[in-house]
N, C-alpha and C positions, 0 to 999 in steps of 0.2 A: 667520185662524182654522181657515181647512184643515188650512193647512200644519202649523199645535198639535194637529192632531185624527193628522195623519200619522206624525207624531214620537212623539206618545205612547204609540198602536197599535207603532210599533218597539220602543220599550222593552219595551213590552208584553211583545211576543210572542220579541224578543231573548232577555230575561230567564228565560222556558222553558224554551230552549236549552239551557242552563247548569242544569237540573234534575237531579234522578240521582233512579232507584229507590230506591235504599238503600245501605248502609259497602261497600265491594267487600272479599271476599273472596277469600284468595291459600290458596292452596294451600304445608300444611308444607312437605315436599318434593318439588324438581323433579329429575325423572329423564330426561338426555335420552342418546339410545344412537345413538353415530358406527361402529358396528359393522355396520352397512349403506353406512354412507358410501366410496365410492371416491377415491380423488383419483386424473387421470392428469395424467403432465405430464413436464416431466425437469429435474433440476437444474441450476442455472445458476449459475457462481461469477464473480464481478468477474475484470476483465482486469487484470492486473498484481498484484500488490501495494498494496492500498489502505491496508489500518492498519501505520499507522507507528509505532515505541516513540515512549512520550511523553518526552519531557527534562525530569527534576525541574523547581520554579519556584525561586529563588532570589530572594530578598525581604531588602533590603538592615533591618537593622533599625534602628528610628527613637529608639531609645531604644539605650544602650549597655550591656551586662547586668553586673550587678553583681555578685560573686564575694559577698563580709561586708559582715551587715548589721550590723554590732555597732552602732556609731553611731548610727546610726537608734534601735535597742533599749535604749540605753542615754539614750538623749532621750526616748523614752517612758516610760522608766521613771519619770526625773526629772519629766515632767510629771505623770505616776497623783501624785506625793508630795508 
């Protein structure tokens, strides 16, 4: 019985932790000023040539390309009739 009272009190106190005072209102516009920021350091480049030219990928077509669809068009006209 003692443990049940402890568990219930934990749930009551935990639920009050999630309560908010009201809806959160955000500003319409946020301005950030970077003029006062000074960045110090040195420019470093990677050693050697890291970026290589990419070769074009070559894919084998799964279906042979057809240049004329005359037979299929005639067959579809006959199917509609």
